[in-house]
C-alpha angles and dihedrals in degrees: 000000000000135000119251106178135330107333095340115114131179134207111202115228137193117290093017092294103143126190119214128213139189113225133177141143120240135188113208124197111286090353137106126257110285134193120228119201125177127178113235099186131239101300117094093201092052091046092053091051092048092050093064092050094046092049091058093046095048094043089056091044093051090051091050093253097110124141116293130207140150122245092254093050094050092044089054090050094046094049090050089051096052091043101045106024106027091030094213112185092214097056093115092058090048090051091051091050091051092049088058091047092047092050092054102039097034132223097299130151112280092238091058092062112099136184089255094055091050091049089051090054093049091047089056092047095050089062092064105026137043124273090249091059092047089054090053090056089049093049092052091047093053091050093046095052092041088060089046089056090047091052093048098249093116137031096211137014106252091200093062113107095029106123123221118245120255105252116216123193119253118230109264133185113231124202119247123241089259092052093049089050091051091050095050092045093053094045093047089059102034106027112018095173092055090045091059093051093047090048090054092049092051095043099048105021089230126153121259093249090053091051094049093050094048110127131201089243087066096049109090110188092177094060094028097235139121120212112217121205103220112206095186096062098018100237144099122264121199114210125178117238120237119225093259094052094041093052092047094049091046090054092049091047093054091046089055092051097260098286120199096210142010132079118314096217114054133161124238087270088058092247127132116259117248123221090247094053092054095044091051090051096047099047098067091045092055090047093049091052091052097257105107090156092060117106134171090252089062090061090068088056091048091055092048095046095048092047092051094045097044093049097034085224124104090201090070089059089045091056092046094054093038096234120162092210131048088216089066091051091052089065089063098051105103098193098055095126091050091048091052091049091052091048090052092048092049092050092047092050090049093050092045091053092045093050094043093053102040109022095080092045092051092050094050091047091052092048090050091053 
């Protein structure tokens, strides 16, 4: 990286594609000298414009005249940004999480929030919710304060350095093959619309929200795949269709007049199903069939467990669910305890056989020596 002019630096790239940076050293009140580095992209003109704006911001910040905002004010601004500019599908859930955070911490000035106050909030939450949910709060806090640093409201991110909790899977009861068959058979006769949704959940391991927002533009019968829009991680996930799912979606597609776009699952009033509507319809069916413990969330674990057991490879289940880490996939495997017992039995049998075959020989050999 070399200096161009003032605080503008450039890092040469391949093919003449340079990347420009803003760099300066600042000394905050009662703090050590600190380097500030901001990426300005690949356009020299844009970088030169940004330099002037950043100089003003950081000059004010260094003098203690930086931007000020309360937690509620900045949350409102941040939610509007992810909703209107970034167009994130999960902005409502983020807003709900921040409402919980705001209720606990209070509407204080952003600069009054410390790492200790955030850790205290997370400690309270882990008493009433699972570790996975606590980690979601931590993720949203880190992103919120990272944006506050970018905007010049804060000098440092107070959420940095807080470690995520280790999430452990809760014991879950999985339906047997016979029970799944009974469920699908009943739904096919009594509630065909719900049967199709459940079939998609079991075939792809997707979440309910992803199933209900599936559009015909993302169903490719030629290649035999569905493209799921995942709100949780904000990306697209391609999953092959099995024959049962492909035939059922083809039948539904022809019934609808072969549309090119629009939601796949619509009510009789031609409106998209909501999560609540589907959950309320599924619960009495599961209870009637003698499985009151069965929920739609369990179906994702069924898909993961069957994929892992059938292939004897957890990475197959990982690819189906679209996880970046195998450790995340392990949380969805419902027969973990049974698998461990089988592993211990197999190891015990191996050791028993090894000792039974070779122990006597080894003793005789040692006596002879």
